[in-house]
N, C-alpha and C positions, 0 to 999 in steps of 0.2 A: 445353128448357133447364131445368136444375136450378138453383134459387135457394137459396143457402146463407146461413146467419147468419154475418156477419162480426164483429159486436160486440154485446154485451149490457151495458147499464148500468142503473143505477137512480137515482132521485132520491126526494124526499120523498113523491111521490104516484103515481109510475108506473114501469113497466119499459119501457126503450127498446131497440129492436132495429134494427140496421143490417143490411140485406140486400146480397148480392153484386150485385144489379141496380141498386143506388143508392137504393132505396126505404128509408124509415125508418118504423117503427111505434112508437106509444106506447100502452101498455096501462095504464090506470088500475088501481091496486090493488083498488079497490072493484069495478070491472067484472070483474077476474079472479076475485075471490072469488065474486061473484054468478053467474058463468058456469062455475064449476068443478063438475063432477059429483060429486066426492068431498068437497066442502065442506058438503054438506047432510045 
């Protein structure tokens, strides 16, 4: 089963993703920066 992104939104501290399987993910901006291979 392929899971697709339904919605992406942002707030003051995180990027929020809603997936087609009903799951939701929140990625803190600092975590994204610290884990980005091109940010270093």
